C-alpha positions as a Markdown table, in Angstrom:
| # | Residue | x | y | z |
|---|---|---|---|---|
| 1 | Met | 54.8 | 13.5 | -69.3 |
| 2 | Met | 58.4 | 13.3 | -68.2 |
| 3 | Pro | 59.4 | 15.2 | -64.8 |
| 4 | Thr | 61.3 | 18.1 | -64.3 |
| 5 | Pro | 64.5 | 17.6 | -62.8 |
| 6 | Phe | 65.2 | 19.3 | -60.1 |
| 7 | Glu | 68.4 | 20.4 | -60.8 |
| 8 | Thr | 66.6 | 22.9 | -63.0 |
| 9 | Leu | 63.8 | 24.0 | -60.5 |
| 10 | Lys | 64.9 | 26.8 | -57.9 |
| 11 | Glu | 65.2 | 25.8 | -54.5 |
| 12 | Leu | 62.8 | 27.9 | -51.8 |
| 13 | Pro | 64.2 | 29.2 | -48.8 |
| 14 | Asn | 63.4 | 27.4 | -45.5 |
| 15 | Thr | 64.2 | 28.2 | -41.9 |
| 16 | Asn | 64.7 | 26.3 | -38.6 |
| 17 | Thr | 62.7 | 28.8 | -36.7 |
| 18 | His | 59.3 | 26.6 | -36.9 |
| 19 | Asn | 58.5 | 23.1 | -35.8 |
| 20 | Cys | 56.3 | 22.4 | -38.8 |
| 21 | Phe | 55.3 | 18.9 | -39.1 |
| 22 | Ala | 55.4 | 18.3 | -42.6 |
| 23 | Cys | 58.3 | 21.5 | -44.2 |
| 24 | Ser | 60.3 | 22.2 | -40.8 |
| 25 | Pro | 64.0 | 21.2 | -42.1 |
| 26 | Val | 64.6 | 20.6 | -37.5 |
| 27 | Asn | 61.4 | 18.4 | -37.2 |
| 28 | Ala | 63.4 | 14.9 | -36.6 |
| 29 | Ala | 60.0 | 13.5 | -36.3 |
| 30 | Gly | 57.9 | 15.1 | -39.3 |
| 31 | Leu | 58.4 | 15.4 | -43.2 |
| 32 | Gln | 61.3 | 17.7 | -43.9 |
| 33 | Met | 59.8 | 18.8 | -46.8 |
| 34 | Lys | 62.0 | 20.8 | -49.4 |
| 35 | Phe | 60.5 | 23.0 | -52.1 |
| 36 | Phe | 61.2 | 24.0 | -55.6 |
| 37 | Thr | 59.8 | 26.2 | -58.1 |
| 38 | Asp | 60.1 | 27.0 | -62.0 |
| 39 | Asp | 57.6 | 30.1 | -60.6 |
| 40 | Asn | 54.6 | 28.4 | -62.7 |
| 41 | Arg | 54.4 | 25.2 | -60.2 |
| 42 | Ile | 56.0 | 24.4 | -56.9 |
| 43 | Tyr | 57.5 | 21.2 | -56.4 |
| 44 | Ala | 58.5 | 19.0 | -53.2 |
| 45 | Arg | 60.6 | 15.9 | -53.0 |
| 46 | Val | 60.0 | 14.3 | -50.1 |
| 47 | Thr | 60.4 | 10.2 | -48.7 |
| 48 | Ile | 57.5 | 9.1 | -45.9 |
| 49 | Pro | 59.6 | 8.0 | -43.6 |
| 50 | Gly | 58.5 | 4.2 | -42.0 |
| 51 | His | 57.1 | 5.2 | -39.1 |
| 52 | Met | 54.3 | 7.5 | -41.3 |
| 53 | Gly | 53.4 | 3.9 | -42.2 |
| 54 | Gly | 49.9 | 2.5 | -41.9 |
| 55 | Trp | 49.8 | -1.6 | -42.7 |
| 56 | His | 52.9 | -3.4 | -44.4 |
| 57 | Arg | 55.1 | -0.8 | -46.5 |
| 58 | Ile | 52.1 | 1.6 | -47.3 |
| 59 | Ala | 52.2 | 5.1 | -46.0 |
| 60 | His | 49.5 | 6.2 | -44.0 |
| 61 | Gly | 46.5 | 8.5 | -46.2 |
| 62 | Gly | 46.5 | 10.8 | -43.7 |
| 63 | Val | 50.4 | 11.5 | -44.3 |
| 64 | Val | 50.0 | 11.4 | -47.7 |
| 65 | Ala | 47.0 | 14.3 | -47.7 |
| 66 | Thr | 49.9 | 16.3 | -45.4 |
| 67 | Ile | 52.0 | 16.5 | -48.6 |
| 68 | Leu | 49.3 | 17.4 | -51.2 |
| 69 | Asp | 48.2 | 20.3 | -48.6 |
| 70 | Glu | 51.6 | 21.1 | -48.0 |
| 71 | Thr | 52.1 | 21.7 | -51.4 |
| 72 | Met | 49.3 | 23.6 | -52.3 |
| 73 | Gly | 49.9 | 26.1 | -48.8 |
| 74 | Trp | 53.2 | 26.4 | -50.5 |
| 75 | Ala | 51.9 | 27.2 | -53.7 |
| 76 | Gly | 49.8 | 29.8 | -52.6 |
| 77 | Ile | 51.9 | 31.2 | -50.6 |
| 78 | Tyr | 54.5 | 31.6 | -53.4 |
| 79 | Leu | 52.4 | 32.0 | -56.3 |
| 80 | Leu | 49.9 | 34.4 | -54.9 |
| 81 | Glu | 52.0 | 36.2 | -52.7 |
| 82 | Gln | 49.6 | 35.8 | -49.8 |
| 83 | Leu | 49.5 | 33.6 | -47.0 |
| 84 | Thr | 46.8 | 31.1 | -47.5 |
| 85 | Leu | 45.0 | 29.1 | -45.1 |
| 86 | Thr | 42.8 | 25.7 | -46.5 |
| 87 | Lys | 39.3 | 25.7 | -46.3 |
| 88 | Thr | 38.2 | 22.6 | -48.2 |
| 89 | Met | 40.6 | 20.0 | -49.8 |
| 90 | Thr | 39.9 | 17.0 | -51.6 |
| 91 | Val | 41.9 | 13.9 | -52.2 |
| 92 | Asp | 42.2 | 11.4 | -54.8 |
| 93 | Phe | 43.7 | 8.2 | -53.9 |
| 94 | Val | 44.5 | 6.4 | -57.0 |
| 95 | Gln | 47.5 | 4.2 | -56.1 |
| 96 | Ala | 49.1 | 3.1 | -52.9 |
| 97 | Val | 52.2 | 4.9 | -52.0 |
| 98 | Thr | 54.8 | 3.2 | -50.0 |
| 99 | Val | 57.2 | 4.5 | -47.3 |
| 100 | Gly | 60.7 | 4.6 | -48.0 |
| 101 | Glu | 60.4 | 5.7 | -51.6 |
| 102 | Glu | 61.2 | 9.3 | -53.1 |
| 103 | Leu | 58.0 | 11.1 | -54.3 |
| 104 | Arg | 57.7 | 14.3 | -56.0 |
| 105 | Ala | 54.7 | 16.3 | -55.6 |
| 106 | Glu | 53.3 | 19.7 | -58.3 |
| 107 | Ala | 51.4 | 22.1 | -57.1 |
| 108 | Trp | 50.2 | 25.4 | -59.1 |
| 109 | Val | 47.2 | 27.9 | -58.8 |
| 110 | Gln | 44.5 | 26.5 | -60.8 |
| 111 | Glu | 42.5 | 30.0 | -61.0 |
| 112 | Arg | 41.7 | 32.4 | -58.5 |
| 113 | Lys | 38.7 | 33.1 | -56.6 |
| 114 | Gly | 38.3 | 36.9 | -56.5 |
| 115 | Lys | 40.3 | 38.8 | -54.0 |
| 116 | Arg | 39.9 | 35.9 | -50.9 |
| 117 | Glu | 40.1 | 32.3 | -52.6 |
| 118 | Ala | 42.0 | 30.5 | -55.0 |
| 119 | Leu | 41.4 | 26.6 | -56.2 |
| 120 | Ile | 44.8 | 25.4 | -56.0 |
| 121 | Lys | 45.5 | 21.7 | -57.1 |
| 122 | Ala | 48.4 | 19.2 | -56.4 |
| 123 | Thr | 49.8 | 15.8 | -57.5 |
| 124 | Ile | 51.8 | 12.8 | -56.0 |
| 125 | Phe | 54.2 | 10.7 | -58.7 |
| 126 | Asn | 56.3 | 7.4 | -57.4 |
| 127 | Ala | 59.5 | 6.5 | -58.4 |
| 128 | Asp | 58.5 | 5.7 | -61.8 |
| 129 | His | 56.3 | 9.0 | -62.0 |
| 130 | Glu | 53.4 | 7.1 | -62.1 |
| 131 | Ile | 50.1 | 9.3 | -60.4 |
| 132 | Cys | 49.6 | 8.3 | -56.5 |
| 133 | Ala | 47.4 | 11.1 | -55.3 |
| 134 | Glu | 45.7 | 13.8 | -56.9 |
| 135 | Ser | 44.1 | 17.2 | -54.7 |
| 136 | Gln | 42.2 | 20.3 | -55.1 |
| 137 | Gly | 41.8 | 22.4 | -52.4 |
| 138 | Ile | 40.6 | 26.3 | -51.9 |
| 139 | Phe | 42.3 | 28.2 | -50.0 |
| 140 | Thr | 41.3 | 31.6 | -48.0 |
| 141 | Met | 44.2 | 34.3 | -49.0 |
| 142 | Leu | 45.3 | 36.6 | -46.2 |
| 143 | Thr | 47.6 | 39.5 | -46.7 |
| 144 | Leu | 49.9 | 40.0 | -44.1 |
| 145 | Ala | 47.8 | 42.8 | -42.1 |
| 146 | Leu | 45.2 | 41.1 | -41.9 |
| 147 | Ala | 47.0 | 37.9 | -40.6 |
| 148 | Arg | 48.4 | 40.0 | -38.1 |
| 149 | Arg | 44.9 | 40.9 | -37.0 |
| 150 | Met | 43.9 | 38.1 | -36.8 |
| 151 | Lys | 47.4 | 37.0 | -34.5 |
| 152 | Leu | 48.5 | 34.4 | -37.7 |
| 153 | Thr | 51.6 | 36.2 | -38.1 |
| 154 | Asp | 53.7 | 38.4 | -36.4 |
| 155 | Ala | 57.0 | 40.5 | -37.3 |
| 156 | Ala | 59.2 | 37.5 | -36.2 |
| 157 | Phe | 57.4 | 35.2 | -39.0 |
| 158 | Glu | 57.3 | 37.6 | -41.3 |
| 159 | Lys | 61.0 | 38.6 | -41.2 |
| 160 | Tyr | 62.6 | 34.5 | -41.5 |
| 161 | Phe | 59.9 | 33.1 | -43.6 |
| 162 | Phe | 57.6 | 34.9 | -45.4 |
| 163 | Asp | 60.1 | 37.7 | -46.9 |
| 164 | Pro | 63.1 | 35.3 | -47.4 |
| 165 | Leu | 60.2 | 33.6 | -49.9 |
| 166 | Met | 59.2 | 37.0 | -51.7 |
| 167 | Glu | 62.8 | 37.6 | -52.0 |
| 168 | Cys | 63.8 | 34.7 | -53.7 |
| 169 | Lys | 60.9 | 35.3 | -56.1 |
| 170 | Ser | 61.9 | 39.2 | -57.0 |
| 171 | Lys | 65.3 | 38.0 | -57.4 |
| 172 | Ser | 63.9 | 35.0 | -60.3 |
| 173 | Thr | 61.1 | 37.8 | -62.1 |
| 174 | Val | 64.0 | 40.3 | -62.3 |
| 175 | Ser | 66.0 | 38.5 | -64.2 |
């Protein structure tokens, strides 16, 4: 299967108002992942920096798992229009991922499991379009009201992170 060209996808907004290890554009020590969508899947483009390697040029497995988890999390937030938290996650490491190589991650919602959970899957491909790792997770879905009561979000987070994502989504469904 040929990959979807990033040029044909819509880039999802992200802000410099947080310090997430995986996706913050201002965390110099992080992955600085960028996310895109075709409104059915979430795609990420990322290059693992050398300081996140295991031995030789092999990426640390925990970093590979982080990429999968973060991509699935963004899929939950954007595609389900709710905040999501990882409940369980499995990872199959198919082949080694090398640092310094551009990777493509894809995630999609496989199934909603009632009002509060969803099964989300993700895959990482190397520059040769070969599968390097696959994952699936059960994600707990939270409304903004519940997340506020649990003190997981506040008005600033919603204004600078969640609201722009939902505005981006509403623009694509109107056209």
